[in-house]
CHARMM internal coordinates of N, CA and C (Angstrom, degrees):
IC EDIT
DIST 1 N 1 CA 1.4248
DIST 1 CA 1 C 1.5601
ANGL 1 N 1 CA 1 C 115.91
DIST 1 C 2 N 1.3568
ANGL 1 CA 1 C 2 N 113.93
DIHE 1 N 1 CA 1 C 2 N -22.08
DIST 2 N 2 CA 1.4293
ANGL 1 C 2 N 2 CA 122.44
DIHE 1 CA 1 C 2 N 2 CA 178.96
DIST 2 CA 2 C 1.5352
ANGL 2 N 2 CA 2 C 107.49
DIHE 1 C 2 N 2 CA 2 C -70.24
DIST 2 C 3 N 1.3603
ANGL 2 CA 2 C 3 N 117.60
DIHE 2 N 2 CA 2 C 3 N -42.77
DIST 3 N 3 CA 1.3930
ANGL 2 C 3 N 3 CA 128.66
DIHE 2 CA 2 C 3 N 3 CA -179.19
DIST 3 CA 3 C 1.6258
ANGL 3 N 3 CA 3 C 110.48
DIHE 2 C 3 N 3 CA 3 C -57.75
DIST 3 C 4 N 1.2937
ANGL 3 CA 3 C 4 N 114.06
DIHE 3 N 3 CA 3 C 4 N -38.03
DIST 4 N 4 CA 1.4528
ANGL 3 C 4 N 4 CA 118.53
DIHE 3 CA 3 C 4 N 4 CA 179.72
DIST 4 CA 4 C 1.5863
ANGL 4 N 4 CA 4 C 113.44
DIHE 3 C 4 N 4 CA 4 C -70.42
DIST 4 C 5 N 1.3126
ANGL 4 CA 4 C 5 N 114.39
DIHE 4 N 4 CA 4 C 5 N -35.45
DIST 5 N 5 CA 1.4904
ANGL 4 C 5 N 5 CA 116.47
DIHE 4 CA 4 C 5 N 5 CA 176.51
DIST 5 CA 5 C 1.5182
ANGL 5 N 5 CA 5 C 107.44
DIHE 4 C 5 N 5 CA 5 C -68.68
DIST 5 C 6 N 1.3092
ANGL 5 CA 5 C 6 N 126.21
DIHE 5 N 5 CA 5 C 6 N -40.38
DIST 6 N 6 CA 1.4080
ANGL 5 C 6 N 6 CA 125.86
DIHE 5 CA 5 C 6 N 6 CA 175.61
DIST 6 CA 6 C 1.4519
ANGL 6 N 6 CA 6 C 112.08
DIHE 5 C 6 N 6 CA 6 C -56.69
DIST 6 C 7 N 1.3326
ANGL 6 CA 6 C 7 N 113.89
DIHE 6 N 6 CA 6 C 7 N -50.82
DIST 7 N 7 CA 1.5030
ANGL 6 C 7 N 7 CA 121.97
DIHE 6 CA 6 C 7 N 7 CA 176.71
DIST 7 CA 7 C 1.5528
ANGL 7 N 7 CA 7 C 112.37
DIHE 6 C 7 N 7 CA 7 C -55.01
DIST 7 C 8 N 1.3521
ANGL 7 CA 7 C 8 N 112.30
DIHE 7 N 7 CA 7 C 8 N -44.56
DIST 8 N 8 CA 1.5283
ANGL 7 C 8 N 8 CA 115.07
DIHE 7 CA 7 C 8 N 8 CA -178.81
DIST 8 CA 8 C 1.5054
ANGL 8 N 8 CA 8 C 108.37
DIHE 7 C 8 N 8 CA 8 C -66.54
DIST 8 C 9 N 1.3478
ANGL 8 CA 8 C 9 N 117.09
DIHE 8 N 8 CA 8 C 9 N -42.15
DIST 9 N 9 CA 1.4787
ANGL 8 C 9 N 9 CA 115.91
DIHE 8 CA 8 C 9 N 9 CA 179.51
DIST 9 CA 9 C 1.4890
ANGL 9 N 9 CA 9 C 115.15
DIHE 8 C 9 N 9 CA 9 C -67.05
DIST 9 C 10 N 1.3126
ANGL 9 CA 9 C 10 N 119.30
DIHE 9 N 9 CA 9 C 10 N -31.71
DIST 10 N 10 CA 1.4768
ANGL 9 C 10 N 10 CA 119.56
DIHE 9 CA 9 C 10 N 10 CA 178.41
DIST 10 CA 10 C 1.5739
ANGL 10 N 10 CA 10 C 105.06
DIHE 9 C 10 N 10 CA 10 C -73.38
DIST 10 C 11 N 1.2662
ANGL 10 CA 10 C 11 N 121.18
DIHE 10 N 10 CA 10 C 11 N -41.97
DIST 11 N 11 CA 1.3941
ANGL 10 C 11 N 11 CA 121.57
DIHE 10 CA 10 C 11 N 11 CA 176.26
DIST 11 CA 11 C 1.6107
ANGL 11 N 11 CA 11 C 113.32
DIHE 10 C 11 N 11 CA 11 C -63.54
DIST 11 C 12 N 1.0929
ANGL 11 CA 11 C 12 N 119.07
DIHE 11 N 11 CA 11 C 12 N -38.25
DIST 12 N 12 CA 1.5266
ANGL 11 C 12 N 12 CA 121.77
DIHE 11 CA 11 C 12 N 12 CA 175.00
DIST 12 CA 12 C 1.5086
ANGL 12 N 12 CA 12 C 110.45
DIHE 11 C 12 N 12 CA 12 C -61.69
DIST 12 C 13 N 1.3722
ANGL 12 CA 12 C 13 N 116.75
DIHE 12 N 12 CA 12 C 13 N -51.84
DIST 13 N 13 CA 1.4486
ANGL 12 C 13 N 13 CA 121.61
DIHE 12 CA 12 C 13 N 13 CA 178.11
DIST 13 CA 13 C 1.5002
ANGL 13 N 13 CA 13 C 112.25
DIHE 12 C 13 N 13 CA 13 C -56.18
DIST 13 C 14 N 1.3434
ANGL 13 CA 13 C 14 N 114.48
DIHE 13 N 13 CA 13 C 14 N -45.91
DIST 14 N 14 CA 1.4221
ANGL 13 C 14 N 14 CA 118.28
DIHE 13 CA 13 C 14 N 14 CA 176.70
DIST 14 CA 14 C 1.5895
ANGL 14 N 14 CA 14 C 115.08
DIHE 13 C 14 N 14 CA 14 C -57.09
DIST 14 C 15 N 1.2563
ANGL 14 CA 14 C 15 N 112.21
DIHE 14 N 14 CA 14 C 15 N -40.06
DIST 15 N 15 CA 1.5522
ANGL 14 C 15 N 15 CA 118.41
DIHE 14 CA 14 C 15 N 15 CA -175.62
DIST 15 CA 15 C 1.5221
ANGL 15 N 15 CA 15 C 104.74
DIHE 14 C 15 N 15 CA 15 C -72.01
DIST 15 C 16 N 1.2877
ANGL 15 CA 15 C 16 N 118.47
DIHE 15 N 15 CA 15 C 16 N -42.21
DIST 16 N 16 CA 1.5489
ANGL 15 C 16 N 16 CA 118.99
DIHE 15 CA 15 C 16 N 16 CA 178.51
DIST 16 CA 16 C 1.4722
ANGL 16 N 16 CA 16 C 111.13
DIHE 15 C 16 N 16 CA 16 C -65.18
DIST 16 C 17 N 1.2698
ANGL 16 CA 16 C 17 N 118.10
DIHE 16 N 16 CA 16 C 17 N -42.25
DIST 17 N 17 CA 1.4813
ANGL 16 C 17 N 17 CA 121.24
DIHE 16 CA 16 C 17 N 17 CA 178.07
DIST 17 CA 17 C 1.5113
ANGL 17 N 17 CA 17 C 111.49
DIHE 16 C 17 N 17 CA 17 C -62.30
DIST 17 C 18 N 1.2786
ANGL 17 CA 17 C 18 N 120.51
DIHE 17 N 17 CA 17 C 18 N -38.12
DIST 18 N 18 CA 1.4449
ANGL 17 C 18 N 18 CA 122.09
DIHE 17 CA 17 C 18 N 18 CA -178.55
DIST 18 CA 18 C 1.6391
ANGL 18 N 18 CA 18 C 108.99
DIHE 17 C 18 N 18 CA 18 C -71.58
DIST 18 C 19 N 1.3186
ANGL 18 CA 18 C 19 N 113.36
DIHE 18 N 18 CA 18 C 19 N -34.55
DIST 19 N 19 CA 1.4251
ANGL 18 C 19 N 19 CA 115.99
DIHE 18 CA 18 C 19 N 19 CA 177.72
DIST 19 CA 19 C 1.4975
ANGL 19 N 19 CA 19 C 113.58
DIHE 18 C 19 N 19 CA 19 C -66.86
DIST 19 C 20 N 1.2908
ANGL 19 CA 19 C 20 N 115.95
DIHE 19 N 19 CA 19 C 20 N -41.87
DIST 20 N 20 CA 1.4581
ANGL 19 C 20 N 20 CA 120.13
DIHE 19 CA 19 C 20 N 20 CA 175.87
DIST 20 CA 20 C 1.5047
ANGL 20 N 20 CA 20 C 111.20
DIHE 19 C 20 N 20 CA 20 C -62.48
DIST 20 C 21 N 1.3841
ANGL 20 CA 20 C 21 N 116.30
DIHE 20 N 20 CA 20 C 21 N -35.30
DIST 21 N 21 CA 1.4566
ANGL 20 C 21 N 21 CA 112.74
DIHE 20 CA 20 C 21 N 21 CA -178.95
DIST 21 CA 21 C 1.4859
ANGL 21 N 21 CA 21 C 115.59
DIHE 20 C 21 N 21 CA 21 C -73.26
DIST 21 C 22 N 1.4504
ANGL 21 CA 21 C 22 N 113.33
DIHE 21 N 21 CA 21 C 22 N -27.35
DIST 22 N 22 CA 1.4502
ANGL 21 C 22 N 22 CA 118.20
DIHE 21 CA 21 C 22 N 22 CA 175.32
DIST 22 CA 22 C 1.5807
ANGL 22 N 22 CA 22 C 110.25
DIHE 21 C 22 N 22 CA 22 C -61.37
DIST 22 C 23 N 1.3378
ANGL 22 CA 22 C 23 N 118.29
DIHE 22 N 22 CA 22 C 23 N -44.71
DIST 23 N 23 CA 1.3541
ANGL 22 C 23 N 23 CA 119.97
DIHE 22 CA 22 C 23 N 23 CA 177.89
DIST 23 CA 23 C 1.5740
ANGL 23 N 23 CA 23 C 115.45
DIHE 22 C 23 N 23 CA 23 C -63.47
DIST 23 C 24 N 1.3121
ANGL 23 CA 23 C 24 N 114.98
DIHE 23 N 23 CA 23 C 24 N -35.73
DIST 24 N 24 CA 1.3783
ANGL 23 C 24 N 24 CA 120.87
DIHE 23 CA 23 C 24 N 24 CA 178.64
DIST 24 CA 24 C 1.5344
ANGL 24 N 24 CA 24 C 110.01
DIHE 23 C 24 N 24 CA 24 C -66.80
DIST 24 C 25 N 1.2560
ANGL 24 CA 24 C 25 N 116.32
DIHE 24 N 24 CA 24 C 25 N -44.51
DIST 25 N 25 CA 1.5371
ANGL 24 C 25 N 25 CA 121.75
DIHE 24 CA 24 C 25 N 25 CA -176.71
DIST 25 CA 25 C 1.6139
ANGL 25 N 25 CA 25 C 108.63
DIHE 24 C 25 N 25 CA 25 C -68.95
DIST 25 C 26 N 1.3580
ANGL 25 CA 25 C 26 N 116.04
DIHE 25 N 25 CA 25 C 26 N -36.75
DIST 26 N 26 CA 1.3880
ANGL 25 C 26 N 26 CA 122.30
DIHE 25 CA 25 C 26 N 26 CA 172.92
DIST 26 CA 26 C 1.5097
ANGL 26 N 26 CA 26 C 116.00
DIHE 25 C 26 N 26 CA 26 C -57.96
DIST 26 C 27 N 1.3733
ANGL 26 CA 26 C 27 N 115.28
DIHE 26 N 26 CA 26 C 27 N -43.73
DIST 27 N 27 CA 1.4860
ANGL 26 C 27 N 27 CA 125.22
DIHE 26 CA 26 C 27 N 27 CA -178.33
DIST 27 CA 27 C 1.5015
ANGL 27 N 27 CA 27 C 105.52
DIHE 26 C 27 N 27 CA 27 C -68.49
DIST 27 C 28 N 1.3226
ANGL 27 CA 27 C 28 N 120.86
DIHE 27 N 27 CA 27 C 28 N -43.37
DIST 28 N 28 CA 1.4395
ANGL 27 C 28 N 28 CA 123.92
DIHE 27 CA 27 C 28 N 28 CA -179.01
DIST 28 CA 28 C 1.5367
ANGL 28 N 28 CA 28 C 112.27
DIHE 27 C 28 N 28 CA 28 C -69.34
DIST 28 C 29 N 1.2690
ANGL 28 CA 28 C 29 N 115.27
DIHE 28 N 28 CA 28 C 29 N -29.68
DIST 29 N 29 CA 1.5565
ANGL 28 C 29 N 29 CA 120.36
DIHE 28 CA 28 C 29 N 29 CA 172.47
DIST 29 CA 29 C 1.5226
ANGL 29 N 29 CA 29 C 110.38
DIHE 28 C 29 N 29 CA 29 C -66.11
DIST 29 C 30 N 1.3299
ANGL 29 CA 29 C 30 N 114.83
DIHE 29 N 29 CA 29 C 30 N -44.94
DIST 30 N 30 CA 1.4442
ANGL 29 C 30 N 30 CA 123.53
DIHE 29 CA 29 C 30 N 30 CA 176.43
DIST 30 CA 30 C 1.6128
ANGL 30 N 30 CA 30 C 113.14
DIHE 29 C 30 N 30 CA 30 C -53.44
DIST 30 C 31 N 1.3429
ANGL 30 CA 30 C 31 N 107.86
DIHE 30 N 30 CA 30 C 31 N -49.35
DIST 31 N 31 CA 1.4697
ANGL 30 C 31 N 31 CA 117.27
DIHE 30 CA 30 C 31 N 31 CA -177.40
DIST 31 CA 31 C 1.5820
ANGL 31 N 31 CA 31 C 109.21
DIHE 30 C 31 N 31 CA 31 C -63.14
DIST 31 C 32 N 1.3605
ANGL 31 CA 31 C 32 N 115.01
DIHE 31 N 31 CA 31 C 32 N -47.60
DIST 32 N 32 CA 1.4948
ANGL 31 C 32 N 32 CA 117.54
DIHE 31 CA 31 C 32 N 32 CA 179.85
DIST 32 CA 32 C 1.5115
ANGL 32 N 32 CA 32 C 113.07
DIHE 31 C 32 N 32 CA 32 C -59.39
DIST 32 C 33 N 1.4387
ANGL 32 CA 32 C 33 N 110.02
DIHE 32 N 32 CA 32 C 33 N -40.13
DIST 33 N 33 CA 1.5291
ANGL 32 C 33 N 33 CA 115.14
DIHE 32 CA 32 C 33 N 33 CA 178.76
DIST 33 CA 33 C 1.4874
ANGL 33 N 33 CA 33 C 111.27
DIHE 32 C 33 N 33 CA 33 C -63.99
DIST 33 C 34 N 1.3428
ANGL 33 CA 33 C 34 N 117.99
DIHE 33 N 33 CA 33 C 34 N -33.41
DIST 34 N 34 CA 1.5120
ANGL 33 C 34 N 34 CA 120.68
DIHE 33 CA 33 C 34 N 34 CA -176.30
DIST 34 CA 34 C 1.5670
ANGL 34 N 34 CA 34 C 105.63
DIHE 33 C 34 N 34 CA 34 C -73.28
DIST 34 C 35 N 1.3659
ANGL 34 CA 34 C 35 N 114.26
DIHE 34 N 34 CA 34 C 35 N -44.16
DIST 35 N 35 CA 1.4835
ANGL 34 C 35 N 35 CA 115.06
DIHE 34 CA 34 C 35 N 35 CA 175.39
DIST 35 CA 35 C 1.4485
ANGL 35 N 35 CA 35 C 114.15
DIHE 34 C 35 N 35 CA 35 C -56.09
DIST 35 C 36 N 1.3267
ANGL 35 CA 35 C 36 N 117.38
DIHE 35 N 35 CA 35 C 36 N -45.08
DIST 36 N 36 CA 1.4674
ANGL 35 C 36 N 36 CA 122.82
DIHE 35 CA 35 C 36 N 36 CA 178.53
DIST 36 CA 36 C 1.4940
ANGL 36 N 36 CA 36 C 114.37
DIHE 35 C 36 N 36 CA 36 C -59.52
DIST 36 C 37 N 1.3466
ANGL 36 CA 36 C 37 N 114.45
DIHE 36 N 36 CA 36 C 37 N -41.10
DIST 37 N 37 CA 1.5506
ANGL 36 C 37 N 37 CA 121.23
DIHE 36 CA 36 C 37 N 37 CA 174.20
DIST 37 CA 37 C 1.5544
ANGL 37 N 37 CA 37 C 112.36
DIHE 36 C 37 N 37 CA 37 C -58.43
DIST 37 C 38 N 1.3693
ANGL 37 CA 37 C 38 N 113.30
DIHE 37 N 37 CA 37 C 38 N -42.55
DIST 38 N 38 CA 1.4353
ANGL 37 C 38 N 38 CA 121.36
DIHE 37 CA 37 C 38 N 38 CA -177.42
DIST 38 CA 38 C 1.5763
ANGL 38 N 38 CA 38 C 107.99
DIHE 37 C 38 N 38 CA 38 C -65.69
DIST 38 C 39 N 1.3575
ANGL 38 CA 38 C 39 N 116.11
DIHE 38 N 38 CA 38 C 39 N -48.48
DIST 39 N 39 CA 1.4505
ANGL 38 C 39 N 39 CA 119.82
DIHE 38 CA 38 C 39 N 39 CA 176.79
DIST 39 CA 39 C 1.5079
ANGL 39 N 39 CA 39 C 112.22
DIHE 38 C 39 N 39 CA 39 C -53.93
DIST 39 C 40 N 1.3602
ANGL 39 CA 39 C 40 N 114.65
DIHE 39 N 39 CA 39 C 40 N -50.76
DIST 40 N 40 CA 1.4708
ANGL 39 C 40 N 40 CA 119.52
DIHE 39 CA 39 C 40 N 40 CA 179.62
DIST 40 CA 40 C 1.4457
ANGL 40 N 40 CA 40 C 116.72
DIHE 39 C 40 N 40 CA 40 C -58.66
DIST 40 C 41 N 1.4354
ANGL 40 CA 40 C 41 N 116.61
DIHE 40 N 40 CA 40 C 41 N -38.19
DIST 41 N 41 CA 1.4247
ANGL 40 C 41 N 41 CA 118.66
DIHE 40 CA 40 C 41 N 41 CA 175.24
DIST 41 CA 41 C 1.4349
ANGL 41 N 41 CA 41 C 110.91
DIHE 40 C 41 N 41 CA 41 C -66.61
DIST 41 C 42 N 1.2595
ANGL 41 CA 41 C 42 N 122.06
DIHE 41 N 41 CA 41 C 42 N -40.80
DIST 42 N 42 CA 1.5407
ANGL 41 C 42 N 42 CA 126.55
DIHE 41 CA 41 C 42 N 42 CA 179.02
DIST 42 CA 42 C 1.5809
ANGL 42 N 42 CA 42 C 105.93
DIHE 41 C 42 N 42 CA 42 C -62.67
DIST 42 C 43 N 1.2963
ANGL 42 CA 42 C 43 N 123.04
DIHE 42 N 42 CA 42 C 43 N -47.48
DIST 43 N 43 CA 1.3563
ANGL 42 C 43 N 43 CA 124.28
DIHE 42 CA 42 C 43 N 43 CA 179.93
DIST 43 CA 43 C 1.6180
ANGL 43 N 43 CA 43 C 109.73
DIHE 42 C 43 N 43 CA 43 C -62.37
DIST 43 C 44 N 1.2754
ANGL 43 CA 43 C 44 N 118.75
DIHE 43 N 43 CA 43 C 44 N -33.92
DIST 44 N 44 CA 1.5032
ANGL 43 C 44 N 44 CA 118.73
DIHE 43 CA 43 C 44 N 44 CA -179.11
DIST 44 CA 44 C 1.5768
ANGL 44 N 44 CA 44 C 103.42
DIHE 43 C 44 N 44 CA 44 C -72.28
DIST 44 C 45 N 1.3456
ANGL 44 CA 44 C 45 N 118.77
DIHE 44 N 44 CA 44 C 45 N -42.59
DIST 45 N 45 CA 1.4314
ANGL 44 C 45 N 45 CA 116.49
DIHE 44 CA 44 C 45 N 45 CA 178.18
DIST 45 CA 45 C 1.5245
ANGL 45 N 45 CA 45 C 118.61
DIHE 44 C 45 N 45 CA 45 C -59.24
DIST 45 C 46 N 1.3360
ANGL 45 CA 45 C 46 N 110.64
DIHE 45 N 45 CA 45 C 46 N -32.33
DIST 46 N 46 CA 1.4630
ANGL 45 C 46 N 46 CA 113.71
DIHE 45 CA 45 C 46 N 46 CA 179.98
DIST 46 CA 46 C 1.5289
ANGL 46 N 46 CA 46 C 115.23
DIHE 45 C 46 N 46 CA 46 C -76.63
DIST 46 C 47 N 1.2623
ANGL 46 CA 46 C 47 N 114.62
DIHE 46 N 46 CA 46 C 47 N -16.43
DIST 47 N 47 CA 1.5189
ANGL 46 C 47 N 47 CA 118.62
DIHE 46 CA 46 C 47 N 47 CA -178.42
DIST 47 CA 47 C 1.5743
ANGL 47 N 47 CA 47 C 112.67
DIHE 46 C 47 N 47 CA 47 C -103.31
DIST 47 C 48 N 1.4001
ANGL 47 CA 47 C 48 N 116.07
DIHE 47 N 47 CA 47 C 48 N 14.69
DIST 48 N 48 CA 1.4018
ANGL 47 C 48 N 48 CA 116.58
DIHE 47 CA 47 C 48 N 48 CA 177.97
DIST 48 CA 48 C 1.5241
ANGL 48 N 48 CA 48 C 113.76
DIHE 47 C 48 N 48 CA 48 C -96.89
DIST 48 C 49 N 1.3096
ANGL 48 CA 48 C 49 N 114.85
DIHE 48 N 48 CA 48 C 49 N 6.57
DIST 49 N 49 CA 1.5908
ANGL 48 C 49 N 49 CA 122.51
DIHE 48 CA 48 C 49 N 49 CA 174.16
DIST 49 CA 49 C 1.4522
ANGL 49 N 49 CA 49 C 111.42
DIHE 48 C 49 N 49 CA 49 C 65.96
DIST 49 C 50 N 1.3836
ANGL 49 CA 49 C 50 N 119.62
DIHE 49 N 49 CA 49 C 50 N 21.83
DIST 50 N 50 CA 1.5167
ANGL 49 C 50 N 50 CA 119.99
DIHE 49 CA 49 C 50 N 50 CA 176.61
DIST 50 CA 50 C 1.4850
ANGL 50 N 50 CA 50 C 107.60
DIHE 49 C 50 N 50 CA 50 C -102.74
DIST 50 C 51 N 1.3265
ANGL 50 CA 50 C 51 N 113.69
DIHE 50 N 50 CA 50 C 51 N 124.80
DIST 51 N 51 CA 1.4654
ANGL 50 C 51 N 51 CA 118.00
DIHE 50 CA 50 C 51 N 51 CA -176.39
DIST 51 CA 51 C 1.5607
ANGL 51 N 51 CA 51 C 109.91
DIHE 50 C 51 N 51 CA 51 C -64.33
DIST 51 C 52 N 1.3355
ANGL 51 CA 51 C 52 N 115.63
DIHE 51 N 51 CA 51 C 52 N 135.53
DIST 52 N 52 CA 1.4961
ANGL 51 C 52 N 52 CA 120.54
DIHE 51 CA 51 C 52 N 52 CA 175.91
DIST 52 CA 52 C 1.5217
ANGL 52 N 52 CA 52 C 114.11
DIHE 51 C 52 N 52 CA 52 C 95.77
DIST 52 C 53 N 1.2781
ANGL 52 CA 52 C 53 N 117.92
DIHE 52 N 52 CA 52 C 53 N -12.51
DIST 53 N 53 CA 1.5270
ANGL 52 C 53 N 53 CA 114.64
DIHE 52 CA 52 C 53 N 53 CA -179.50
DIST 53 CA 53 C 1.5323
ANGL 53 N 53 CA 53 C 111.74
DIHE 52 C 53 N 53 CA 53 C -82.67
DIST 53 C 54 N 1.3309
ANGL 53 CA 53 C 54 N 118.49
DIHE 53 N 53 CA 53 C 54 N -9.46
DIST 54 N 54 CA 1.5682
ANGL 53 C 54 N 54 CA 119.65
DIHE 53 CA 53 C 54 N 54 CA -176.79
DIST 54 CA 54 C 1.4844
ANGL 54 N 54 CA 54 C 112.28
DIHE 53 C 54 N 54 CA 54 C -107.21
END
COOR INIT
IC SEED 1 N 1 CA 1 C
IC BUILD
């Protein structure tokens, strides 16, 4: 019976760790997407032939 508790504890910790990692990766993906949008907006400003936008 004691072995089953250890196994359950390890399993629960593994699940909790993987859930935390998912949120971290999701946040990093949103940050990267935001940076990409900013770069795209700057590139569009540079191609509109208005002096001082780039």
